[in-house]
Every structure is written in structure tokens, then in C-alpha cells.
C-alpha positions in Angstrom: 92.5 61.0 42.2 94.8 59.5 44.9 98.0 60.5 43.0 96.7 64.1 42.8 96.1 64.2 46.5 99.6 62.9 47.2 101.1 65.5 45.0 99.1 68.3 46.8 100.1 66.9 50.2 103.8 66.9 49.1 103.5 70.5 47.9 102.1 71.6 51.2 104.8 69.7 53.1 107.4 71.8 51.3 105.9 75.1 52.4 107.8 76.9 55.1 108.2 80.5 56.3 112.0 80.3 55.8 111.7 79.2 52.2 109.1 81.8 51.4 111.1 84.5 53.0 114.3 83.5 51.1 112.4 83.3 47.8 110.9 86.8 48.3 114.1 88.4 49.4 116.6 86.7 47.2 114.8 84.5 44.8 116.6 81.4 46.1 117.4 79.4 49.1 118.1 80.8 52.6 121.7 81.3 53.6 120.6 80.4 57.2 118.9 77.0 56.8 120.8 75.6 59.8 119.4 78.4 62.0 115.7 77.8 61.1 115.0 75.7 64.2 116.5 78.2 66.7 114.3 80.6 68.6 114.4 84.1 67.3 116.3 85.4 70.4 119.0 82.8 69.9 119.2 83.6 66.1 119.7 87.3 66.9 122.4 86.6 69.4 124.2 84.2 67.1 124.2 86.8 64.4 125.1 89.8 66.5 127.6 88.5 69.0 130.5 88.3 66.5 130.3 92.0 65.4 129.9 93.3 69.0 132.8 91.1 70.1 134.9 92.5 67.3 134.0 96.1 68.3 134.7 95.4 71.9 138.1 94.0 70.9 139.0 96.8 68.5 138.0 99.5 71.1 138.8 97.7 74.3 140.8 100.7 75.6 138.5 103.5 74.3 135.0 103.4 75.8 133.8 106.4 73.9 134.8 105.0 70.5 133.4 101.6 71.4 130.0 103.1 72.4 130.0 105.2 69.2 130.7 102.1 67.0 128.0 100.1 68.9 125.5 103.0 68.3 126.4 103.1 64.6 125.8 99.4 64.2 122.6 99.6 66.1 121.3 102.5 64.0 122.2 100.7 60.8 120.5 97.4 61.9 117.4 99.4 63.1 117.1 101.0 59.7 117.3 97.6 58.0 114.7 96.2 60.5 112.3 99.0 59.8 112.6 98.8 56.0 112.3 95.0 55.9 109.3 95.1 58.3 107.6 97.6 56.0 108.4 95.4 52.9 107.2 92.3 54.8 103.9 93.9 55.7 103.4 95.1 52.1 104.3 91.6 50.7 101.9 90.0 53.2 99.1 92.4 52.2 99.7 91.7 48.5 99.5 88.0 49.0 96.4 88.3 51.1 94.8 90.5 48.5 95.6 88.0 45.8 94.2 85.2 47.9 91.0 87.1 48.8 90.2 89.2 45.8 92.0 88.2 42.7 91.3 84.5 43.0 87.6 85.3 43.0 87.7 86.6 39.4 
């Protein structure tokens, strides 16, 4: 029985939010394993700074176009955020349903 307990403990030790997210979204490993220990705010800045810096460089002389490009990026990211939040809530609800209802059968 001790070997089974060790196997179960090892399985639980491998469980992480990042791995679960990557598996659900892509079926594989996360592309951002190195970022998993960073705070959310730091991860967001690390990911967004390069594109906003590029936009500011491309449109450094044209404030109207720079703001328009920033707005377009923000609108696109917001749409992704909303869609993936919806998907995440549905995935969580399905997992909870399986744990609470289907396992009782």
C-alpha cells in the first residue's frame, strides 16, 4: 500500500494551474513556463510592453495614429480576454460537474 500512496502523492505534486491551463488550451506544455512564478501584473507588463513600445516607435511623430493603434490592440486583447474568460468559466463548471455529479454514478 505504501507504493500506491507514493504514486498518488507524486501525481498530486505534478498538478499545477499552469499545466492544466496549457493542456486545456493547447493539449501540451505551456509556452510560458519561465513566467509561472511571476505575479500576474508583472506577466502582463512583460507580455504587453514590447508591442506598445513598437507602436510608440512606429508612430512617434503621429499621436493620432499611435492612439488609434493602441486602441486597436486594446480592443483585440479585450475580445480575447472576454472569450477566454467565458471558456475558462465553462471549463471550470464542466470539471466541477464531473467531480460532483458524474463521479457519483
